[in-house]
PyMOL CGO cylinders between C-alpha atoms (Angstrom):
from pymol import cmd
from pymol.cgo import CYLINDER

trace = [
    CYLINDER, 295.01, 122.44, 132.90, 296.19, 124.34, 135.97, 0.3, 1, 1, 1, 1, 1, 1,
    CYLINDER, 296.19, 124.34, 135.97, 294.75, 127.56, 134.54, 0.3, 1, 1, 1, 1, 1, 1,
    CYLINDER, 294.75, 127.56, 134.54, 291.36, 125.97, 133.98, 0.3, 1, 1, 1, 1, 1, 1,
    CYLINDER, 291.36, 125.97, 133.98, 291.12, 125.12, 137.66, 0.3, 1, 1, 1, 1, 1, 1,
    CYLINDER, 291.12, 125.12, 137.66, 292.13, 128.65, 138.61, 0.3, 1, 1, 1, 1, 1, 1,
    CYLINDER, 292.13, 128.65, 138.61, 289.49, 130.10, 136.28, 0.3, 1, 1, 1, 1, 1, 1,
    CYLINDER, 289.49, 130.10, 136.28, 286.94, 127.77, 137.88, 0.3, 1, 1, 1, 1, 1, 1,
    CYLINDER, 286.94, 127.77, 137.88, 287.95, 129.19, 141.26, 0.3, 1, 1, 1, 1, 1, 1,
    CYLINDER, 287.95, 129.19, 141.26, 287.60, 132.78, 139.98, 0.3, 1, 1, 1, 1, 1, 1,
    CYLINDER, 287.60, 132.78, 139.98, 284.14, 131.95, 138.66, 0.3, 1, 1, 1, 1, 1, 1,
    CYLINDER, 284.14, 131.95, 138.66, 283.09, 130.42, 141.98, 0.3, 1, 1, 1, 1, 1, 1,
    CYLINDER, 283.09, 130.42, 141.98, 284.29, 133.47, 143.93, 0.3, 1, 1, 1, 1, 1, 1,
    CYLINDER, 284.29, 133.47, 143.93, 282.53, 135.85, 141.54, 0.3, 1, 1, 1, 1, 1, 1,
    CYLINDER, 282.53, 135.85, 141.54, 279.27, 133.91, 141.83, 0.3, 1, 1, 1, 1, 1, 1,
    CYLINDER, 279.27, 133.91, 141.83, 279.46, 133.59, 145.62, 0.3, 1, 1, 1, 1, 1, 1,
    CYLINDER, 279.46, 133.59, 145.62, 280.62, 137.16, 146.23, 0.3, 1, 1, 1, 1, 1, 1,
    CYLINDER, 280.62, 137.16, 146.23, 282.88, 135.84, 148.95, 0.3, 1, 1, 1, 1, 1, 1,
    CYLINDER, 282.88, 135.84, 148.95, 286.11, 133.88, 149.04, 0.3, 1, 1, 1, 1, 1, 1,
    CYLINDER, 286.11, 133.88, 149.04, 284.98, 132.04, 152.16, 0.3, 1, 1, 1, 1, 1, 1,
    CYLINDER, 284.98, 132.04, 152.16, 281.63, 130.94, 150.66, 0.3, 1, 1, 1, 1, 1, 1,
    CYLINDER, 281.63, 130.94, 150.66, 283.30, 129.93, 147.40, 0.3, 1, 1, 1, 1, 1, 1,
    CYLINDER, 283.30, 129.93, 147.40, 285.88, 127.89, 149.31, 0.3, 1, 1, 1, 1, 1, 1,
    CYLINDER, 285.88, 127.89, 149.31, 283.09, 126.01, 151.08, 0.3, 1, 1, 1, 1, 1, 1,
    CYLINDER, 283.09, 126.01, 151.08, 281.44, 125.10, 147.78, 0.3, 1, 1, 1, 1, 1, 1,
    CYLINDER, 281.44, 125.10, 147.78, 284.77, 124.09, 146.25, 0.3, 1, 1, 1, 1, 1, 1,
    CYLINDER, 284.77, 124.09, 146.25, 285.74, 122.06, 149.35, 0.3, 1, 1, 1, 1, 1, 1,
    CYLINDER, 285.74, 122.06, 149.35, 289.09, 123.82, 149.81, 0.3, 1, 1, 1, 1, 1, 1,
    CYLINDER, 289.09, 123.82, 149.81, 290.33, 126.18, 152.50, 0.3, 1, 1, 1, 1, 1, 1,
    CYLINDER, 290.33, 126.18, 152.50, 289.68, 129.88, 152.07, 0.3, 1, 1, 1, 1, 1, 1,
    CYLINDER, 289.68, 129.88, 152.07, 293.38, 130.64, 152.56, 0.3, 1, 1, 1, 1, 1, 1,
    CYLINDER, 293.38, 130.64, 152.56, 294.35, 128.28, 149.71, 0.3, 1, 1, 1, 1, 1, 1,
    CYLINDER, 294.35, 128.28, 149.71, 291.73, 129.82, 147.46, 0.3, 1, 1, 1, 1, 1, 1,
    CYLINDER, 291.73, 129.82, 147.46, 292.86, 133.33, 148.35, 0.3, 1, 1, 1, 1, 1, 1,
    CYLINDER, 292.86, 133.33, 148.35, 296.50, 132.41, 147.57, 0.3, 1, 1, 1, 1, 1, 1,
    CYLINDER, 296.50, 132.41, 147.57, 295.47, 131.12, 144.12, 0.3, 1, 1, 1, 1, 1, 1,
    CYLINDER, 295.47, 131.12, 144.12, 293.56, 134.33, 143.42, 0.3, 1, 1, 1, 1, 1, 1,
    CYLINDER, 293.56, 134.33, 143.42, 296.46, 136.50, 144.62, 0.3, 1, 1, 1, 1, 1, 1,
    CYLINDER, 296.46, 136.50, 144.62, 298.92, 134.53, 142.46, 0.3, 1, 1, 1, 1, 1, 1,
    CYLINDER, 298.92, 134.53, 142.46, 296.73, 135.00, 139.39, 0.3, 1, 1, 1, 1, 1, 1,
    CYLINDER, 296.73, 135.00, 139.39, 296.40, 138.71, 140.13, 0.3, 1, 1, 1, 1, 1, 1,
    CYLINDER, 296.40, 138.71, 140.13, 300.17, 138.96, 140.41, 0.3, 1, 1, 1, 1, 1, 1,
    CYLINDER, 300.17, 138.96, 140.41, 300.65, 137.10, 137.10, 0.3, 1, 1, 1, 1, 1, 1,
    CYLINDER, 300.65, 137.10, 137.10, 298.16, 139.40, 135.38, 0.3, 1, 1, 1, 1, 1, 1,
    CYLINDER, 298.16, 139.40, 135.38, 299.50, 142.53, 137.04, 0.3, 1, 1, 1, 1, 1, 1,
    CYLINDER, 299.50, 142.53, 137.04, 296.00, 143.70, 137.98, 0.3, 1, 1, 1, 1, 1, 1,
    CYLINDER, 296.00, 143.70, 137.98, 293.49, 142.95, 140.74, 0.3, 1, 1, 1, 1, 1, 1,
    CYLINDER, 293.49, 142.95, 140.74, 290.67, 140.65, 139.65, 0.3, 1, 1, 1, 1, 1, 1,
    CYLINDER, 290.67, 140.65, 139.65, 288.50, 141.37, 142.68, 0.3, 1, 1, 1, 1, 1, 1,
    CYLINDER, 288.50, 141.37, 142.68, 287.73, 144.46, 144.70, 0.3, 1, 1, 1, 1, 1, 1,
    CYLINDER, 287.73, 144.46, 144.70, 287.96, 143.48, 148.34, 0.3, 1, 1, 1, 1, 1, 1,
    CYLINDER, 287.96, 143.48, 148.34, 285.00, 144.94, 150.24, 0.3, 1, 1, 1, 1, 1, 1,
    CYLINDER, 285.00, 144.94, 150.24, 284.14, 144.83, 153.96, 0.3, 1, 1, 1, 1, 1, 1,
    CYLINDER, 284.14, 144.83, 153.96, 281.50, 142.15, 153.31, 0.3, 1, 1, 1, 1, 1, 1,
    CYLINDER, 281.50, 142.15, 153.31, 282.89, 140.16, 150.41, 0.3, 1, 1, 1, 1, 1, 1,
    CYLINDER, 282.89, 140.16, 150.41, 284.37, 140.74, 146.97, 0.3, 1, 1, 1, 1, 1, 1,
    CYLINDER, 284.37, 140.74, 146.97, 283.21, 141.82, 143.55, 0.3, 1, 1, 1, 1, 1, 1,
    CYLINDER, 283.21, 141.82, 143.55, 284.86, 141.65, 140.16, 0.3, 1, 1, 1, 1, 1, 1,
    CYLINDER, 284.86, 141.65, 140.16, 287.04, 144.58, 139.18, 0.3, 1, 1, 1, 1, 1, 1,
    CYLINDER, 287.04, 144.58, 139.18, 287.11, 145.84, 135.60, 0.3, 1, 1, 1, 1, 1, 1,
    CYLINDER, 287.11, 145.84, 135.60, 290.07, 143.53, 134.91, 0.3, 1, 1, 1, 1, 1, 1,
    CYLINDER, 290.07, 143.53, 134.91, 288.16, 140.64, 136.47, 0.3, 1, 1, 1, 1, 1, 1,
    CYLINDER, 288.16, 140.64, 136.47, 285.16, 141.28, 134.24, 0.3, 1, 1, 1, 1, 1, 1,
    CYLINDER, 285.16, 141.28, 134.24, 287.41, 141.25, 131.18, 0.3, 1, 1, 1, 1, 1, 1,
    CYLINDER, 287.41, 141.25, 131.18, 289.01, 138.00, 132.30, 0.3, 1, 1, 1, 1, 1, 1,
]
cmd.load_cgo(trace, "trace")
C-alpha cells in the first residue's frame, strides 16, 4: 500500500509540473513530497524527474514508471 501512495504522489507531481503545486493539491508539505520522490529515485537507482528552473518534468525512467 505504501507504494501506491508514492505512485499517486509521482502522478500528482507529473500532472502539476511542480513539486510545490502538487504538494498543495495533496495537502502535504513540499519538503515531505520531495523526500518521498527522492527516496523512490534512490530505490530505483534512476531519477524520475528532471529538475528544471521552473518546475519538473518526467525523465525517461519516470515515463517508463
